[in-house]
Every structure is written in C-alpha cells, then in structure tokens.
BALOBA-1460 file (C-alpha; in Angstrom, 3 decimals):
// residues 133
<rec num="1" residu="m" x="28.853" y="-0.368" z="18.096"/>
<rec num="2" residu="q" x="29.870" y="2.171" z="15.541"/>
<rec num="3" residu="l" x="27.082" y="2.973" z="13.108"/>
<rec num="4" residu="s" x="27.955" y="1.884" z="9.574"/>
<rec num="5" residu="l" x="26.237" y="0.172" z="6.660"/>
<rec num="6" residu="s" x="28.076" y="-3.000" z="7.617"/>
<rec num="7" residu="s" x="26.944" y="-2.926" z="11.273"/>
<rec num="8" residu="l" x="23.374" y="-2.075" z="10.259"/>
<rec num="9" residu="t" x="23.354" y="-4.936" z="7.763"/>
<rec num="10" residu="k" x="24.524" y="-7.372" z="10.447"/>
<rec num="11" residu="m" x="21.744" y="-6.133" z="12.757"/>
<rec num="12" residu="g" x="19.097" y="-6.645" z="10.067"/>
<rec num="13" residu="a" x="18.243" y="-2.943" z="10.005"/>
<rec num="14" residu="f" x="17.092" y="-3.006" z="6.372"/>
<rec num="15" residu="t" x="13.599" y="-4.112" z="5.452"/>
<rec num="16" residu="g" x="14.621" y="-6.728" z="2.909"/>
<rec num="17" residu="a" x="12.463" y="-8.201" z="0.191"/>
<rec num="18" residu="p" x="8.729" y="-7.628" z="-0.067"/>
<rec num="19" residu="v" x="6.495" y="-10.309" z="1.408"/>
<rec num="20" residu="e" x="4.004" y="-12.064" z="-0.851"/>
<rec num="21" residu="k" x="0.411" y="-12.151" z="0.444"/>
<rec num="22" residu="e" x="-2.892" y="-13.312" z="-0.997"/>
<rec num="23" residu="i" x="-5.866" y="-11.049" z="-0.399"/>
<rec num="24" residu="t" x="-9.580" y="-11.510" z="-0.991"/>
<rec num="25" residu="w" x="-12.373" y="-8.958" z="-1.120"/>
<rec num="26" residu="k" x="-15.829" y="-8.328" z="-2.491"/>
<rec num="27" residu="q" x="-16.531" y="-5.124" z="-4.346"/>
<rec num="28" residu="k" x="-19.636" y="-3.159" z="-3.487"/>
<rec num="29" residu="d" x="-22.749" y="-4.247" z="-5.374"/>
<rec num="30" residu="s" x="-21.157" y="-7.601" z="-6.237"/>
<rec num="31" residu="a" x="-21.449" y="-11.045" z="-4.692"/>
<rec num="32" residu="e" x="-18.310" y="-12.138" z="-6.517"/>
<rec num="33" residu="e" x="-15.214" y="-12.586" z="-4.377"/>
<rec num="34" residu="f" x="-11.948" y="-11.409" z="-5.889"/>
<rec num="35" residu="k" x="-8.488" y="-12.772" z="-5.068"/>
<rec num="36" residu="a" x="-5.116" y="-11.249" z="-5.820"/>
<rec num="37" residu="t" x="-1.499" y="-11.756" z="-4.919"/>
<rec num="38" residu="v" x="0.159" y="-8.626" z="-3.573"/>
<rec num="39" residu="f" x="3.617" y="-7.840" z="-2.333"/>
<rec num="40" residu="v" x="3.996" y="-5.902" z="0.891"/>
<rec num="41" residu="r" x="7.118" y="-3.958" z="1.716"/>
<rec num="42" residu="p" x="7.800" y="-4.155" z="5.477"/>
<rec num="43" residu="l" x="7.544" y="-0.794" z="7.230"/>
<rec num="44" residu="g" x="10.660" y="1.247" z="6.684"/>
<rec num="45" residu="y" x="11.939" y="4.536" z="5.359"/>
<rec num="46" residu="r" x="9.229" y="5.087" z="2.741"/>
<rec num="47" residu="t" x="6.520" y="4.471" z="5.293"/>
<rec num="48" residu="a" x="8.162" y="6.823" z="7.791"/>
<rec num="49" residu="v" x="8.287" y="9.591" z="5.174"/>
<rec num="50" residu="s" x="4.638" y="8.978" z="4.287"/>
<rec num="51" residu="d" x="3.651" y="9.053" z="7.968"/>
<rec num="52" residu="v" x="5.431" y="12.392" z="8.486"/>
<rec num="53" residu="l" x="3.741" y="13.857" z="5.398"/>
<rec num="54" residu="a" x="0.373" y="12.604" z="6.676"/>
<rec num="55" residu="h" x="1.018" y="14.111" z="10.109"/>
<rec num="56" residu="t" x="1.660" y="17.490" z="8.498"/>
<rec num="57" residu="g" x="-1.481" y="17.187" z="6.357"/>
<rec num="58" residu="k" x="0.358" y="16.851" z="3.054"/>
<rec num="59" residu="v" x="-0.940" y="13.377" z="2.162"/>
<rec num="60" residu="d" x="-3.816" y="11.165" z="3.198"/>
<rec num="61" residu="g" x="-2.462" y="8.839" z="5.908"/>
<rec num="62" residu="v" x="-4.222" y="5.654" z="4.813"/>
<rec num="63" residu="a" x="-3.481" y="6.195" z="1.127"/>
<rec num="64" residu="g" x="0.120" y="7.048" z="1.998"/>
<rec num="65" residu="r" x="0.507" y="3.849" z="4.014"/>
<rec num="66" residu="i" x="-0.865" y="1.740" z="1.155"/>
<rec num="67" residu="a" x="1.236" y="3.529" z="-1.481"/>
<rec num="68" residu="a" x="4.387" y="3.116" z="0.635"/>
<rec num="69" residu="s" x="3.729" y="-0.552" z="1.413"/>
<rec num="70" residu="i" x="2.130" y="-2.249" z="-1.596"/>
<rec num="71" residu="c" x="4.667" y="-2.910" z="-4.325"/>
<rec num="72" residu="d" x="5.685" y="-5.305" z="-7.071"/>
<rec num="73" residu="q" x="7.889" y="-8.310" z="-6.375"/>
<rec num="74" residu="d" x="11.007" y="-6.155" z="-6.808"/>
<rec num="75" residu="g" x="9.845" y="-3.596" z="-4.226"/>
<rec num="76" residu="n" x="8.785" y="-0.904" z="-6.710"/>
<rec num="77" residu="p" x="5.608" y="0.994" z="-5.767"/>
<rec num="78" residu="i" x="2.518" y="0.163" z="-7.816"/>
<rec num="79" residu="f" x="0.278" y="2.942" z="-6.485"/>
<rec num="80" residu="s" x="0.665" y="6.638" z="-5.927"/>
<rec num="81" residu="v" x="-1.403" y="8.335" z="-3.230"/>
<rec num="82" residu="l" x="-3.414" y="9.987" z="-6.008"/>
<rec num="83" residu="d" x="-4.141" y="6.571" z="-7.572"/>
<rec num="84" residu="i" x="-5.687" y="5.471" z="-4.273"/>
<rec num="85" residu="t" x="-7.613" y="8.631" z="-3.443"/>
<rec num="86" residu="h" x="-8.791" y="9.543" z="-6.969"/>
<rec num="87" residu="g" x="-7.970" y="6.538" z="-9.155"/>
<rec num="88" residu="p" x="-5.705" y="6.196" z="-12.155"/>
<rec num="89" residu="l" x="-6.173" y="8.324" z="-15.236"/>
<rec num="90" residu="d" x="-9.122" y="7.214" z="-17.366"/>
<rec num="91" residu="q" x="-7.521" y="5.650" z="-20.452"/>
<rec num="92" residu="e" x="-10.671" y="6.087" z="-22.571"/>
<rec num="93" residu="a" x="-10.771" y="9.796" z="-21.777"/>
<rec num="94" residu="l" x="-7.045" y="10.059" z="-22.567"/>
<rec num="95" residu="a" x="-7.598" y="8.362" z="-25.935"/>
<rec num="96" residu="e" x="-10.140" y="11.042" z="-26.813"/>
<rec num="97" residu="d" x="-8.168" y="13.907" z="-25.269"/>
<rec num="98" residu="p" x="-4.453" y="13.387" z="-24.503"/>
<rec num="99" residu="e" x="-4.611" y="16.243" z="-21.980"/>
<rec num="100" residu="s" x="-7.512" y="14.759" z="-20.003"/>
<rec num="101" residu="t" x="-7.078" y="14.557" z="-16.248"/>
<rec num="102" residu="k" x="-10.240" y="12.487" z="-15.666"/>
<rec num="103" residu="r" x="-9.662" y="9.741" z="-13.089"/>
<rec num="104" residu="l" x="-11.558" y="6.523" z="-12.366"/>
<rec num="105" residu="g" x="-12.426" y="7.281" z="-8.734"/>
<rec num="106" residu="a" x="-11.067" y="6.199" z="-5.375"/>
<rec num="107" residu="l" x="-9.932" y="2.654" z="-4.648"/>
<rec num="108" residu="d" x="-12.769" y="0.345" z="-3.590"/>
<rec num="109" residu="g" x="-13.304" y="0.389" z="0.186"/>
<rec num="110" residu="n" x="-13.231" y="-3.394" z="0.663"/>
<rec num="111" residu="l" x="-10.031" y="-3.644" z="-1.383"/>
<rec num="112" residu="t" x="-8.553" y="-0.846" z="0.733"/>
<rec num="113" residu="v" x="-9.328" y="-2.813" z="3.912"/>
<rec num="114" residu="a" x="-7.883" y="-6.040" z="2.431"/>
<rec num="115" residu="l" x="-4.639" y="-4.214" z="1.586"/>
<rec num="116" residu="l" x="-4.434" y="-2.700" z="5.072"/>
<rec num="117" residu="v" x="-4.941" y="-6.138" z="6.642"/>
<rec num="118" residu="a" x="-2.114" y="-7.555" z="4.502"/>
<rec num="119" residu="i" x="0.140" y="-4.675" z="5.570"/>
<rec num="120" residu="q" x="-0.721" y="-5.346" z="9.223"/>
<rec num="121" residu="e" x="-0.074" y="-9.082" z="8.873"/>
<rec num="122" residu="v" x="3.385" y="-8.476" z="7.399"/>
<rec num="123" residu="n" x="4.376" y="-5.921" z="10.008"/>
<rec num="124" residu="a" x="2.881" y="-7.509" z="13.132"/>
<rec num="125" residu="p" x="3.092" y="-11.250" z="12.480"/>
<rec num="126" residu="g" x="1.458" y="-13.384" z="15.128"/>
<rec num="127" residu="k" x="-0.509" y="-10.508" z="16.624"/>
<rec num="128" residu="s" x="-4.256" y="-10.948" z="16.358"/>
<rec num="129" residu="q" x="-6.714" y="-8.107" z="16.129"/>
<rec num="130" residu="a" x="-8.756" y="-7.343" z="19.239"/>
<rec num="131" residu="s" x="-11.950" y="-9.322" z="19.314"/>
<rec num="132" residu="e" x="-15.265" y="-7.543" z="19.277"/>
<rec num="133" residu="s" x="-17.203" y="-8.148" z="22.477"/>
C-alpha cells in the first residue's frame, strides 16, 4: 500500500466523530450526585502530542489527556490544561479588575476520575478494569 490520504481513509486511520458518554460523580462535601453528557474524542494526534509534552515535563499528563480528549459535539476542545490544573478565570474577579488572573481552582477530583473513565471506555471498549482482590 502506498501511503496517501485516500488509503488512510479506507483503513479507518482517522479518529472520526467524538463519542457521546454520560458521566456521574459526587463532588467533595456533597451527597448530591451530578450527571453530565460529555463528548470524548478517540485517542489520536492531539493525544499523542499531549503525551509527548507530558513525557518531557511540559504539561501535566492527566490534565493533558483530559484536555486532548474531552470536547464538544463537533470535536472542539472545551478545556485547556490550565483550566483543569488551576481552573478557569474567576469571572467575578475579572468584572472588578479586567486584568485579574485569579482562577477558580483545580477541577474536582471525582469529576476528573469520571472523565478519565469515560476516556478509557471510549478507547478500550469491552475491556474491564482489573478487579480488586
């Protein structure tokens, strides 16, 4: 086979559309369970770049994986690594001071785990996690 966009397309070498998943989690200090629909981009180029940057210490590996994988229904990223590790900019602080760099804090741990599970389910369908014995 000669490598071309046509031959790669026939082989299914492109990740295709994001996969819709429902996640649930409880935030710390809350008994309430939250549910959300997320879209997960199958592992591909963006994830590979993030993994290389993580390996060289330029980005947090977990945050990079989430930022590269969780997207909107059109495949556009919804998080940056900084959004995950430090939170989005605080809109109230920005209203008071347009130059504020105050952030809301890191993504909730249980939500982080729920997103990672969704990413795993999309990229390793049918594989179960090892049981704890």
